[in-house]
Every structure is written in structure tokens, then in C-alpha cells.
C-alpha positions in Angstrom: -7.1 -21.4 9.0 -8.2 -25.7 9.1 -7.3 -28.5 7.3 -5.6 -28.3 3.7 -6.0 -25.6 1.3 -6.9 -26.5 -2.4 -3.3 -25.2 -3.3 -1.0 -25.5 -1.5 1.4 -22.8 1.1 4.0 -20.3 0.6 7.0 -20.7 2.4 8.6 -17.5 3.7 11.8 -17.4 3.4 12.6 -14.2 4.1 9.8 -11.2 5.6 12.1 -8.2 4.5 11.1 -5.0 6.2 7.5 -5.4 6.0 5.6 -7.5 3.4 1.9 -8.6 4.7 -0.6 -9.7 3.0 -3.3 -7.4 0.5 -6.2 -7.2 -0.8 -9.2 -4.8 -1.7 -9.8 -3.4 1.9 -12.8 -3.9 4.1 -14.7 -0.7 3.3 -18.2 0.5 4.5 -17.3 -0.6 8.8 -15.9 3.3 9.5 -19.6 3.5 11.1 -17.5 0.6 14.0 -13.5 2.4 14.1 -12.9 -0.2 11.6 -10.6 1.1 9.0 -10.1 0.1 5.1 -6.6 -1.0 4.8 -5.9 -2.6 2.1 -3.3 -2.9 -1.7 -1.8 1.1 -0.7 -0.9 1.6 -4.6 -4.7 -0.6 -5.5 -3.9 -0.4 -9.7 -0.4 -2.2 -9.4 -2.4 -4.9 -7.6 -5.1 -5.4 -10.0 -3.0 -5.6 -12.6 -0.4 -8.1 -11.0 -3.4 -10.1 -10.0 -4.5 -9.6 -14.0 -1.7 -10.8 -14.6 -1.8 -14.0 -13.1 -5.3 -14.4 -14.1 -7.1 -13.9 -10.1 -9.3 -11.5 -9.9 -9.0 -7.4 -8.8 -9.3 -8.2 -5.4 -7.2 -11.5 -4.4 -4.7 -11.5 -2.2 -1.3 -10.0 -3.2 1.7 -9.4 -0.9 2.9 -6.3 -0.3 6.1 -5.7 0.1 8.5 -2.4 1.4 12.1 -0.9 0.0 13.4 -4.3 0.9 11.6 -7.1 -1.5 11.1 -10.2 0.3 11.5 -14.2 -0.4 9.1 -17.1 -0.4 8.9 -21.2 -1.4 5.7 -22.5 -2.8 5.2 -26.2 -2.1 3.9 -26.6 -5.3 4.6 -25.1 -9.3 2.7 -21.3 -9.3 2.5 -18.9 -12.4 3.8 -15.6 -9.9 3.6 -11.2 -10.8 6.3 -9.1 -9.3 5.2 -5.9 -9.5 4.9 -2.4 -7.9 8.3 -1.1 -6.8 11.5 -2.0 -9.7 13.3 -3.9 -8.3 15.7 -7.2 -9.1 13.7 -10.9 -9.8 15.2 -14.1 -9.3 14.4 -17.8 -9.2 16.6 -20.2 -6.6 19.0 -17.0 -8.4 18.9 -17.4 -12.0 17.3 -13.8 -12.6 13.1 -13.6 -14.1 11.2 -11.5 -15.5 10.3 -7.9 -13.3 7.0 -7.1 -14.2 5.4 -10.3 -15.9 4.0 -13.5 -15.2 6.6 -16.3 -14.4 6.7 -19.5 -13.7 8.2 -21.4 -9.7 8.5 -24.0 -9.4 8.1 -26.7 -6.3 10.6 -25.8 -3.3 11.9 -22.8 -5.7 12.7 -19.6 -4.2 10.9 -16.4 -5.4 13.1 -13.7 -3.8 12.1 -10.0 -4.5 15.2 -8.1 -3.7 15.9 -4.3 -2.6 12.9 -1.5 -4.5 15.7 0.2 -7.0 12.5 2.7 -7.8 9.4 3.4 -6.2 8.8 1.6 -2.5 6.2 -0.6 -2.6 6.1 -4.4 -4.4 3.2 -6.1 -5.0 3.3 -10.7 -5.7 0.3 -12.5 -7.1 0.1 -16.0 -7.6 -2.0 -17.7 -9.8 -5.6 -18.6 -7.1 -3.8 -15.8 -4.7 -3.5 -15.7 -1.5 -5.6 -17.2 1.6 -4.9 -16.6 5.1 -8.6 -16.4 7.0 -10.7 -13.6 6.2 -11.3 -11.2 8.7 -14.8 -9.0 8.6 -14.5 -10.1 4.7 -10.7 -9.2 3.6 -7.5 -10.7 4.1 -5.6 -7.4 4.3 -3.0 -6.7 7.0 -4.1 -3.4 9.0 -1.5 -2.3 10.8 -3.3 0.2 13.4 -5.8 -2.5 14.2 -4.0 -5.2 14.3 -6.5 -6.2 11.9 -6.4 -9.2 10.0 -2.8 -11.1 9.2 -0.1 -10.1 10.6 3.1 -8.9 9.4 4.9 -11.7 7.9 8.0 -13.8 10.1 10.3 -15.9 8.9 8.7 -19.4 8.6 5.3 -18.0 8.7 3.5 -20.7 5.6 0.3 -18.7 4.2 -2.3 -21.1 2.2 -2.3 -20.7 -1.6 -5.5 -20.6 -3.7 -7.0 -23.3 -6.2 -4.7 -22.3 -9.6 -7.1 -23.7 -11.6 -7.3 -20.5 -13.9 -3.3 -19.7 -13.9 -2.6 -18.4 -17.8 -0.9 -21.0 -19.4 0.6 -19.1 -21.5 1.9 -17.1 -23.9 1.7 -13.9 -21.5 0.9 -10.5 -22.4 3.3 -7.9 -22.0 1.1 -4.8 -20.7 3.3 -1.7 -20.0 3.8 -0.2 -15.6 3.4 3.0 -14.1 6.4 5.1 -13.1 7.2 6.0 -10.0 6.8 9.9 -9.4 9.8 13.1 -9.5 7.5 14.6 -8.0 4.4 14.4 -5.8 1.1 16.8 -7.0 -1.8 16.3 -5.4 -4.8 17.8 -5.2 -6.9 18.5 -2.6 -10.4 20.1 -1.2 -10.6 23.1 1.1 -12.2 21.9 5.0 -13.6 20.9 6.6 -11.1 22.7 9.2 -9.2 25.2 6.9 -10.9 28.1 9.1 -8.3 27.2 12.1 -5.2 28.3 9.4 -4.4 31.5 8.5 -4.8 33.0 5.2 -0.6 32.5 4.8 -0.9 29.0 5.8 -3.1 28.0 3.2 -0.8 29.3 0.7 1.7 28.0 2.2 0.0 24.7 1.7 -0.5 25.3 -1.7 2.9 27.0 -2.6 5.6 25.6 -0.9 7.7 22.6 -1.7 7.2 19.9 0.4 8.8 16.6 0.7 7.7 13.2 1.9 9.6 12.0 5.3 11.4 8.9 6.0 9.0 8.5 9.1 6.1 7.7 6.8 4.7 4.7 6.4 0.4 2.5 5.8 -0.6 4.7 8.2 0.1 8.3 7.0 2.7 10.5 4.1 4.3 12.2 6.5 6.0 15.7 5.1 8.8 18.1 5.6 9.2 21.9 5.2 7.1 24.7 6.5 4.5 24.4 9.4 1.5 25.8 9.4 0.6 28.5 11.3 -2.5 27.8 13.1 -5.4 31.2 13.2 -7.0 29.8 16.9 -5.3 27.5 19.2 -6.8 24.7 20.9 -8.0 21.2 19.7 -11.3 19.6 18.5 -12.7 16.9 20.1 -12.1 13.4 17.7 -14.1 13.5 14.5 -14.1 10.9 12.1 -11.5 10.7 9.1 -11.5 9.4 5.4 -8.3 8.1 3.5 -6.8 11.3 1.7 -8.1 13.7 4.5 -4.8 16.1 5.3 -4.1 15.9 9.4 -2.3 18.8 11.0 -0.6 18.0 14.5 0.7 20.1 16.9 4.4 20.7 15.1 2.0 21.9 11.3 3.8 20.0 9.1 0.7 18.2 7.2 0.0 14.6 7.0 -1.9 13.4 4.6 -3.9 9.2 5.9 -3.1 6.6 3.8 -5.1 2.5 4.0 -4.7 2.2 7.7 -5.2 6.1 8.9 -7.2 5.6 12.7 -11.1 6.1 11.8 -11.5 9.7 14.3 -8.9 12.2 15.0 -9.1 15.7 17.5 -6.4 17.1 14.7 -7.8 19.5 12.8 -7.8 18.5 9.1 -7.0 21.4 6.3 -8.0 19.2 3.6 -8.4 16.2 1.7 -6.9 14.5 -1.5 -9.3 12.2 -3.1 -8.9 8.1 -3.0 -7.9 7.9 -6.7 -4.7 10.5 -6.6 -3.4 8.5 -3.2 -2.1 5.2 -5.4 1.3 7.3 -5.8 1.7 8.4 -2.5 2.5 4.3 -2.1 5.3 4.7 -4.8 6.9 7.9 -3.2 10.9 7.5 -1.9 11.9 10.0 1.6 13.0 12.6 -0.4 9.9 13.3 -3.1 8.7 16.7 -3.7 5.5 17.2 -3.1 3.0 19.8 -4.2 -0.5 20.4 -3.1 -2.8 22.1 -4.8 -6.8 23.2 -4.5 -9.2 21.5 -7.2 -12.3 23.5 -8.1 
């Protein structure tokens, strides 16, 4: 971004394991091979934005497990939500899940998640890196959008003229799922699997694999048996598609999924049911059921 941003800069002190800029994503480009990206836990990102007076689709930071630490060069109102964690400003504990004032030059530190996986940091005025195809979201698979945060990076802050001045509202945040229950619609390739495999998919207890990421929620559990061999030519993929690779273990595609793929899709989880997957820690029990 050229010039000086209206709202100053946010300096990255500690980037954490994986912290990215996310907004509502870039839908409508799949026909050109561009995925949606965007915040995995969209309701948490929208709520964080609401609490600092932003538009629901303003850009936020999405952290993964270990949090991050940032320093604004101007005073800013911020909210840390999503995964529960300890939050401090210059070492002093402050509220999680509610607006806090961060003075110019102070370090806002978001600690490791104590429940859930992904945290969301919203700043009054939003973050304003250069948009790509109408979105400021980082897409880890395609490389579009801003790169994951590194120590020493700076991000432009938007104008905070609409920041709330308090008293601030207190709102409930969704809990972290003890069990991930995912509805699905069978198809388009469920006929590639045996009847026993379809029963297994909807009756077995799978668990979230530690190899899950923004591309897909990988599972551990019984393999699904194929009724036919061979592979498909690549075909279009959507968020929520349950693809079954050669190891037979279902993978639920999330926001950074590829737009095409050749492994058969046994079913599709509606997008509205995917937000809870963003907060499911490795080892969480996963159950699938067929939605009528």
C-alpha cells in the first residue's frame, strides 16, 4: 500500500504459529480457479467486528493455537474473540471477548488458546492491506492476499472514526464443540463407495486429525471402502465437500480448499455448519449424519 494510511500502522511483535489477515473472503471466482478464503469461524470474526464498530466484513487477524502480539502506533480499540485465551496490554491482563483500549505503542499480546483453535483480533477501523480481487484475505493454497504474518511486519490500520466510545456491550460467545456433529448431503460420488462404507461414515466415531488446516479438516478413524477402482478427472470442488483420498479417511474441505480435485466426494457439509470445524481441536470426536 502506498502513502500513509489514515489510521496508522500495526506492528507485528510476535507472529505466532500461523496468523493471517482474513475478511469475508472472495466468493464468485471459482470458475477462474480462485477459492473463497476468508475467516474460518465467520461468526466469531463478524462478532469481533461488531464490538469495535466495524462492518461485518472488515479485515481482522486470525490466529492459530499460539496467538500473536502486535503494537499499534496510535491508540486503538480492539477485541480478541474466537478461541479463549489470556489477553494482556503491556503485560497487564485485559478482557477477552470485549473491547479494550490499546494505547499507542503498547503491546497487545494474545496468548495461546486454552480452548478452541482460532482467535480473531478486530481493530476499530479494520486492517487495510491491499485487496486482491475485492478481498484482503490470505489464501494459503493459492498464495493470494497478504502473506502470513512475520516478526517485524507492519499492517495499515483503517480510519477509526466510528470506534465505539463505551460503555461497551457484553455479549455471549459460542462455546468450543466437545463433539463436532456435521450434517451432510450424500453425493455426487457416493455410488463409488460400498454400502458398508456409507454406514461407516454415518455411524463411526471419527476424530479431528492434527494434520487439519485451513484447506481441510482431516479425520482419523475407519477407512471407507471403495466399490470401484480408478480415479476421476478433476471436477469442481466446493466448501464442505467430503473428499476421500486413497487412504479412505474423509477430508472436509474448508475455506482454502482447491477449486478442483480428482478424488471422489462422498458427500457435502452445508457451509452454514462449517464454522464449528474452525474451533475443533485435534482429537475432537466427529460424527456425520445424513440430512434429510
